[in-house]
Structure formats: C-alpha cells, structure tokens
N, C-alpha and C positions, 0 to 999 in steps of 0.2 A: 745573569741571576746573582742578586747580592748573596753572599756566604757568611759563615759566622767568621770566618778571617777577614772579610772586609770590615766587620762591625768592630773588630778588635783593634784592627788598623786605625780605624777612624777614633775610636776612644785614645788609643796610643797618641794619635796627633795632638788631641785635646790636651792631655796631660803633658806631652812634651812643650806645646806652647805655654801652658799655664806654669810650668816650672822652670822655663828658659833653658830647655835643654834641645839640642839639635834633633834627637830621635830617641824614643824608648821602646823597649821590646815587651809585650805581654806574654808571659809563659804560662800563665794558667787562669782561669776563670772559674768561680764556684758559686753557684746559687746559694743565698744564704738569707738569715731572718732580716726582718726589717721591710718586707715588702708586702704589707697589708694591701696597699693600694696600688704600688708600682713593682716591677720586677726589680729585684736586688741583687747584687754580685759582689764578690770579692776578688778583685783583680790582683795579681802577683806579676811583678815586673822582674826581668832578668838580673836587676841589680838586689833583688829581695824586697824591695819596696812594696807595701800594699794599699789599695785604695778601696773604697767602698762606693758602689755607683748604683743610682736609680735611675731608671729608664720607663718611658710609657709614651705612648702617642697624644700629642696636643698637650703637654703638660708644661710647657714653657713657663707659663704664667706662675704655676704652682711652683715649681723649682726655683724661680726667681726671687718669689716671696719666701720660701723657705730658706734660700742662701741668706738673704738680708737679714731674716730673724736671728739666724745662727751668729752671724756677725754683730748684730746689734747687742745680743745678750752676752758675747764674748767680751764686749767693750768693758763690762764690770771687772773683769779679771778676778771673778771668785769662783765659779764653777767651771769646769772644763767643758769645752762644746768643741766637736770636730771642726777643723778647719776647711773651709771651702776650696775646693781645687780649680774647679771650673764648670762651665755649663757648656753644652754644644748639642747639635743635631747628630744623631748615629743612626743610619739606615733607616730614614723615616720617623725615627723616635727621637724625642728629648731626653736628655740624659744630664744629671747633677753627679759630680764627682767630688767625693769628699775623704778627707783623711780615715784611713781605717783605724779604729781603736781596739785593741785586743782586749777582751776581757779577763779581770782578775779575780782573786779572792777578797771578800769583803774584811775590812778590819773590824774590830769589835765595836768601835765607835763610828761605824760606816754612816748610819742613818742621822746619828746627833750632828755629826759634821755637815752632812748634805744639808740638814734643815738649817743649821747656822749660816752655811754659805748662801743658801737660797735667800735668806733674810738679808745678807749683806748685799746681795744682788739686787733685791728690791729697794735698798736704802739708797744704793749709788745711782740707779737709773730711775729718774722721776721726772715730771712734768707738772705743769699747772692746768693740764685740760686732758681728757680721756678720749681715748681712739688711738688711732695711728695716721701716718701720713698718707696711707694707701690702705685700700682693702686686700685682704688676703683669704686664707683658707683655714678651716678647722676640719682636720681629714679631707674629705673631698668637697666639703661644703663652703661655697662662698660665705666669707665673714665680713661683714660692713663695718669699717671702723671711722666714719665721720668724726672729725674733731668737735668735741663738747665739752661745754662747761660743766654740765651737771651729772654726776655719777648715775643718780637715780634715772635721769631721762634717758641717758647712754644705755643702761642696762636694759630699760623696759623697752624702747625703741628698736635698738639695734642688736639685742640679743634675744629676749623672750619674744617680742612681736615678730621679730624677723623670722625666728625658727618657727613659730606658730602659723606664719603665712606659708611656709614651704610645706608644712603637714596639711594645712587645708588644700593647697594645690594638689598634694599627692595624693589625698584621701586617708591619710595616717593619723587622723584626729577625730574626736567626736564633739558634739555640743557642749558637754559638760566642761571638757578642756579648755575649749575657747572662751566660755564665760569665765571659768575661774581664772585663767591667765588674765583675762581682760580686767577683773576685779583686783587681781595682785598689781598689775602695772598701775591701776588708779590710786593705790596706796604705797606704791614702792618706795616713796620719799621716806614715810613714816618706818616702814619694814626694815630699810637700811640705815636707820638712824645711828650709825656707828660714830666713831671719832673722826673728826675732820683731819685728813691726811693727805699728803701729795699724792698724786696718781704715780703709780709705779709700773715699769716694764715688766710684764709677766710673761712666762712662757706660753701659758695659755692651755696647754694640753698635756699636763704634767701627771701623766698615768704610768703604771709600773713598765709598759712597754716602750716608754719613751726616756728611759734612762739605763745606764750600765755601769758597772764597776770596773775601772781599768786596772791596768798591771800594778799600780802604786796602791791601789785599795781606796781610789778616791772617785766620787760619784760624776759622771759625764752624762749630759742630757741633751737630747736631740729632737727632731720632727717639732718645732715649735709653731704656735700660732699666735705670735706675739700682738699685743696691742697696751697701751697704758690703761690700767685700770685700778680699782681699790684692791690693795694687796690680799685681802681675805679671799677674793674671788679664785686665786692661784691655788687655794687649799681644797677646792671642791673636788677636783679629779683625785688627788691623792686619797681622799675619803671616801670616794664613791665607788671604786672598784677595787679598794684594798692594796696589798703590798707595800705600804708603808706604815710601819710599826709606830707607837706612841713615842719612841726615840727621835724620830723625824720632827714631830710638832714640838716635842720639848726642846730640841736644838733650835728650831726656829723661834721659839718663844722665849728663850734665853737671850738670844741675839737682839730680837726686836720684839719686846711684849706686844702680845694682842690684847685687844680690848675685850672686856666683859661682854657676853653674848655673841662671840664671834661663831662659835659652833652653831647657833641658830641661823644666823645670817648665811653661813655656808652652805646650810641646807637649801637655802633658796637659790644660791649660785649653782648648786647641782642640778637644778632645773633646765638651765641652759643646756647642760651637756646630755641630759637625758632627752630633751627634745631633739637635740641633734641626732642621737642615737635612733630616735623614733623615725626621724627623717632617713637616716643611712640604712638602717636595718629592719625597720617594720614595726607592725603593731605589737610585738612581745613587749615592746617599751612603753606602751600607752598606760598600762596599770601603775608602774613606778612614776610616770610623769602625774598622773591624776593623784597619787597618795601625797606628794608634795604640793600641788596646785590646790587640793582641797584643804590641807593644813593651813596654808597661808592667804587663801581666798576669804 
C-alpha cells in the first residue's frame, strides 16, 4: 500500500533532481490555498526551503501548459512569477512544483505599480498574430489557440463560439443566448474597432485569486492562461470580479495609454469569461451572460 511517506519521498526526489542535489528531506507538508481545481500544499525541507505543489490525477497536460505560461510571462522581467521547479508523477498523480512565495504587506502604491508593470509586460511580449503555439486551459476548460491573423476572427471563433458550443453540449444555455452571441460574432470586427496594436502576450485569467503581494510589497502573478491577444482583453477579469481598484488601471494607463472606448470593449471581453463560468459552474451565470449579449447583439 502506498503511504503518505512514499508520496513525500517521491516529491523529494523530483525536487532533488530539479535542484541538482543528491537528496532532500521534506519535514512538513501543509494544505494551503490555491487549490481551486487541484490539491495544493506547502512543503518545507530540512534546510528551511519551501515549495508550493499542485497535484491531481491526469493533470500532466494542464501542468505543462501552466509551467510554460509562467516561464513565458517571466521573460518580460517586469512582474514576479513563481519559478517552475519541476514536474513529475507522484503516487499516480501528476504534480507541479513551484517556488513558494510568502505573502507580505502591500505598499501604498501597490496597485499603481502593479498596473504599470503589467503594461510594461504587454509592451515587451508581442507578436504579429493572435493565439499561441499550442492550446492550453482557462481554469479546467480547454482553450483553443490556433494562430490567427485577425483579432476579431480569433475572438469570435476561438473564444465566444468555442464557449457557446460547450454550453450547448452541456445544456447550460438557451436559444436567446445562442442567437445573441451569433449576432455579436457577425459584427465583431466593428464592435472591436479599437486601435491597431501588436498582439500582446496576456496572463489571460487575471482575477484577484491569481495574484499576491510578496514580502517586498510587489505583485506576483500565477495560474496563467496565456495567449497573444489584444491587450484590452487582459482587463476583463480585473473588472469583472473586483479586487482591482482604480489605481491599478491608472498605473496601466500611465505606462501605456488605453484608447478611447476601451471600457466598452472590455465589457464584451467579459463575455468570454462569463461563458466560461457558465460552463464551469452552471446556470447561475446565464443571466450575466445574457445581459452583456443583449447589449452588444
């Protein structure tokens, strides 16, 4: 029979291999936040180092895409992201091991600087096409990212229509929503007729549960759902579920001014995330989807 000791020995071997050490010893493991989809633990080693571990069955693909997203966003060297330590299989479960980052007190200008650094990240990580080189996940929902030259086409087909198809298969939609989203997609090019800008690599799921303040008072982001997008799409989640005050958007706008009408366009970008919540959590999200769909249809 596999025991908890066996599990921690296997985790220790992954950490030892990833950090080029002959061996490490895990002296404690505590369940912690961050486990909305997966089990989450804080591991402490005998030398005092700490690591954050996510684990779940059949999650290798999700963890690989998450690790790649973290490393890709970190390349901008603007916002802090947890270092990826390693991936492995532990007692028939897949595990992603990350740097553990303790929380600290927010500085007075925490959110302003957070917004500024997010804008700088968007400026640095750009492409001349939309999508990503591979599909990944938004939460536990598969997220299609085929390389596409048109932003309105990408958002219509691979964001709105893709989520609507999931809702239709699960029964979490109604005819009005389907008709409204179809009408939106037909005129999306005019609805999203903002400034012509390069595609930016976005975090893709930047709600209040996917950032923290570290011991130095700086923002740390994690749990990404990356792809190259119009940068305004990044601002949908911060506005949708709260937790981001006006100072965040002011900092972003000062670093890279947003074009007139961006708040109206962000309302439409919210629909993608609300449709995803409809698929993940059920029909309590149908009415919010309908409210936005009716407005733009």
